[in-house]
N, C-alpha and C positions, 0 to 999 in steps of 0.2 A: 660468407657475407651475411649481415643481419637483414632480417625481413623488413622491407619498407613499404607499408601500405599507402602512405600519403607522401607526395613529393614535398621537399622542404619549402619550395616557393609557392605552395598552394594558396590561393586567394579567393575563397568562396564568399560571396556577399550574403552572409546569413541575415544581416539586418534588412537587406533588401527583400528577402523572402518572408519577413516576419508577418506581413498581412495575410499571405497565403497560409502560413503556419497558424495564425489566429483563426482563420476560417476552418481549417482542418481540425484544430483543437476543439473549437466550439461545436462542430458537427459531431465529433466523436463523443463529447460530453453529453450533448443533447440526445444522441442515440442511446447512450448508457442510462441516462436519467429516464428516458422514455421506457426502456426495458424494466427499470426498477419500478416505475409507476404502474406499468401494465401488470407487473408481477405482484402488485400491492405491497411493495417494500422488498427488502433483501430477503432472500431465501436462506434462513438459518438452518444449520445442521443440528444434529442431536445435541451437540455440545452446548448450544445456546437456546434452542427451542424446547429441549427436554424430550424424553422418549427413549426408545430402545433401537439400537442398530446392530444387526447380526449379519455377518458375512459367512456364507456356506460354500463348500466346494464339493463337487461331484466327480467321481472317477470317469463316468461316461456322460454324454450329453443328455440334457433334459430341457423341457420347455418351461417358460415362466408360468404358464397356466397349470402345468402339472405340479409345480411347487406350491402355488396358491391352493390347489385342491388338496394337497397333502396336509396343509396347515389349517384347514377350514374349521376343525374342531377345537383349536386353541384360541383363547381370547386374545386377539391382537388388533385393537382398534386402529382403523385407518391404515391397514397394512398396504405397503407398496413393495413390489418385487422388481428390482433393477438388475439387469444383466451387466456384468463387468467384463470388459474385453470383447473380442470378436467371437469367441467360442461360447458354448452353452454349458460351461462347467462351473463358472463362478457367479454367484448371485448375492445381492445386498438387500436385506430385509429391513424396512423401517416402519415403525408403528408407535403410536402413543402409549404411554403407560396406562395400564388398566387400573380400575378402582381397587381391585383385590390385590394388586401387586404381582410380581413375577418371582416368587420364591424359588420355584424349581424350573425356571424357564429353559435352561440348557438341557436338562434331562427330558423335559416334555418335547422340546424341538427335536432332539436326537431320536427319541422313541417314535415320534410321528413320521419323521423322514425315513428312518430305517424300515418302518412298517410299509410305507408306500413305495419305497425304492429298495426292496429286499436284495435285488441283484445288482445294485449300483452303490458302491461304497461312498458314503457321505461323511463330511466332518465339518464342525463349526470352527472356523479359523479366527473369528473375531466377534466379541460380544461387548457392547457398551450400553450402560443404562445411566441416564441422567434425569433427575426430577425437574419439573418445570420451574420451581423456585431457584434451584441451584443453577439451572440454565440461564435464567434471567439475570442472576447475579454475575455469572461468568460473562454474559454479553455486556453488561455495564462496565465490568472491569476491563474487558478488551477494548471497548470504546475509549475509556479513560487512558489506557496504556498508549494507544495511538495518539491521542490528543496531547498528553503530557510529553511524549517523546518529541512531537513537533514543536511544542512550546519551549522546551529546554533547548532544542536546536536553534530556535529563534533567538534565545538569550545568548547562546554561544556565538552565533553569527554577528549579533550586535556588538558584542565585546571584541571579537576578533577583527572585524573590518571597520567598525565605526567607533570603537573605544567607548561604548555607552553601556558598560556593565550595569551601573546602578539604575539607569533608565529602564533597561530591559528587565532587570530583576524586579523593579517596581511594578512593571506591567504584568509580569508573571505572578507576583503575589496578588495583585488586583484580580486577575482572572481566576486564580485559585479561590479567592474569596467569593467571586460571583458564582462559581460552580458549587461551592460549599453551601451558600445561602439558598440557591435554587434547589439543591438536593434536599436540604433540610425542609424547605416549604413543601416539596413534593411528597416527602415521606411523612411529614407531620400533618399536613392538611389535605393531602391527596390531590394536589393541583397538577393535572395532566400536562399542562403547558410547561411545567418546570421539571419534567422528567429528565433523565440523564442525556438522552439524545438531543433534546431541545437546548439543554444547558450548554452542551459542547458546541453546538452550532452557533449559539449566541456568543459564547466566549471566543470562538474563532473570528466571528465578525468584528467583535470589539478589538481583538488583536490586530487585525488588518487595518482598522480605522486608526488606532493609536500609532501603529508603525508608520502609517502615511502622514499623520499629523506631526510627529516629531522627527520626520525625515530619516527614519531608519530604512533607507531604500534597499540596502543589501538584505536585511532581515525580511522586508516585504517581498522581495523577489524570491528568496529561498522558501518563504512560507507559502506563497502562491504556487510555487513549483511543486512543493510537497503535497499540497492539497490537490493540485491537478493530478499528480501521480496516483494518489489514493482513489480519487473519484473515478478517474478513467479506468483504472484496474478493476474496481468493484463493478462499474457499469458493464465492462466487457465480460466479466465472470458471470454476471446476472444474465447477460445476453446469451451466453453459452450454456445457461441452465445449471450452473454450479452453485453449490451451497456454501455458505460462509460458516466455517468452523474454526477451531483453534489452529489448525494447520495454516489456513489462509491468513489469520491474524498474525501468526508468527512470520509468514512470508512478507506481509505488509510492513511489519516493523523492520525486517531485514532490508526491504526496499527503501524505506525512509532513510536508513543509514547509507545505503549504496548511492542513492540519488544525491544525497547531501554531499558525499565525498566528491562526486563528479562536479557538482556545483561549486564547491570550495576551490577545486583546482582551477576552474575558469575564473572565479572571482579573484583568486590570488594573482593570476596573470593579468587581469584587468587592473588591479590595484598597482601591480608592478609597472605596467605600461603607463598608467596615469602619473605615477611618481617620476618616470623618466621624462615624459613630455612637459611636466611642470617646470623643468629647468631649461626648456627651449623657448625661443621667441614665438615660433609658429605652433599654434595649438590645434591639433586635429579635433574633429567632432567626437562626441561620445559614441556615435555609431561606428566610426572608423576604429576607435579603440576596441570596441566589442568585437568587430570583425577580425582585427588583428589577433586578439587574445583567443578567440574561438578557433581560428586557423592554427595558431601555435600549439594548442592543446588537442587538436582534432585526432592526431595519430594516437595519442595516449588514450583518448576516449574510445576510439574504435577498437584498439587492441584489448583494452580492459573489458569492454562490453562483449566482444566476440569470444574471448576465453571464458568469461563467466557464462555466456549463453551455451557454450559447448558442454560445460559441466551440468547446467540445469537441464539441457536437452537429454543428456545421459540419464539423469535422475527421472525425467518424465517418461522416457522410453523403457528404462530397465529397472526403475526403482519399485515398481509394483503399485497397487491401488492405494495403499496406505499413505504414500508420499506423493501421489499423483497430483492432487490439488495444490500442494505446496510448490511443486516444481512448475506447474502451469502458471501459478500466480507470479513466480519469479521470472519466468520467461516473458510474460506480458510486461511486468514491471520494469525489467531491465531495459527493454526497448523504449517504454514510455519515459523512464527516468533519464536515459541518455538524450532523448529528444528534448525533454523539458529543460535540461541544464543549459542548452544552447538557445532554444526558441521561446522559452518562458521566463526563466530566471534572469538571463542577461538583458533582454530587451526592456524589462521593467526598469532597470537602472536608467536607461535612456528616456523612458516615458515619464519618469518622476524627477529628473534632474539633468543638467547639462554638465559639460566638462569642467566649467568654472566651479560648480558646487562641489564636485568631488576633489578637485585640486585644493580648494579652500579647507575642506575637511581634513585632508591629509597634511596640509600645511601646519595644522595645530599639533601634529604628531610627527615631527621631523625624523625621529629615530624609527626608521622603517625596519620591520621584522621580515626577513626574507622567508619565502615559503619553505617549510620543512626545517627551519632553523632549530626548532626544539622537538623535532620528530613528529610534528603534527601538521597535516596538510588538509 
């Protein structure tokens, strides 16, 4: 017999719980933002901040103070020694790049460690060096990658659910122009207010305002949901003392796609149910449509989330330190993304429109495309 996590006649009042969900969401976001502010911004790894990261492994246990003492004669500005795991065999060294450079860093480290721990076999398992300029460029490119992925998703949602391809494409071009101009002013005249981070934030705000003004409610809901997922995940990672590096950015981009897929499934069912009630005399409220659609897709959402969580949990527990942050980000993001598809993306449709609005929008496109008709959901 097939596994059935949810009964067929389940009827959870998700819309009725939306105020509690809003309070919970706001609380988590505020805690995350407070952690980021107290930390004086996101804690960037070597990939983005520049510097050197070295991972070393000892055969027998050693203390972190002994490791620092062994490396005291090597120029390693701002050296921090971090233990990896529960034993005292693996350590991660982080420090800024010295003015003289590190031409023979591996050889110098190996010699110093072997001299101090003659009876304890030691090896360097990982060594990464990134200059501050390269790190800054990588950080800007990562921020742009996240933003443009969200922006293109907004265009897709607008075209798929609201048939507003040209409107959404026009908004995308406009936002690209805003970022290009602000980036040019920042690089040409050194205006700090126009740097990449501020430009992205302004562009996101403009996107939200324009989507609201032109009644692209599906896009608005998906966009707010994705922003919610990224902000909450980054806030929780900062609260846990994790650094933001390329692995975390890769996980965030993966989560954007994962959360979007779940949101589209719910949106498709909402659109299908609206199309069905438009032919009846009695019209339910938008809240009833959202509840019906969320309950109909709940089993699929739970099964997909649970199976993905099992895979990510395996990566987190067994994948090793290199992929640990990626797996942790995925674990947090899957939970947050599944939650936002129901409690963030869907209620926004009700907040910015009633059932008559969506019926009238679909009436202009009578030829309804069923979910998955062309292999896309």
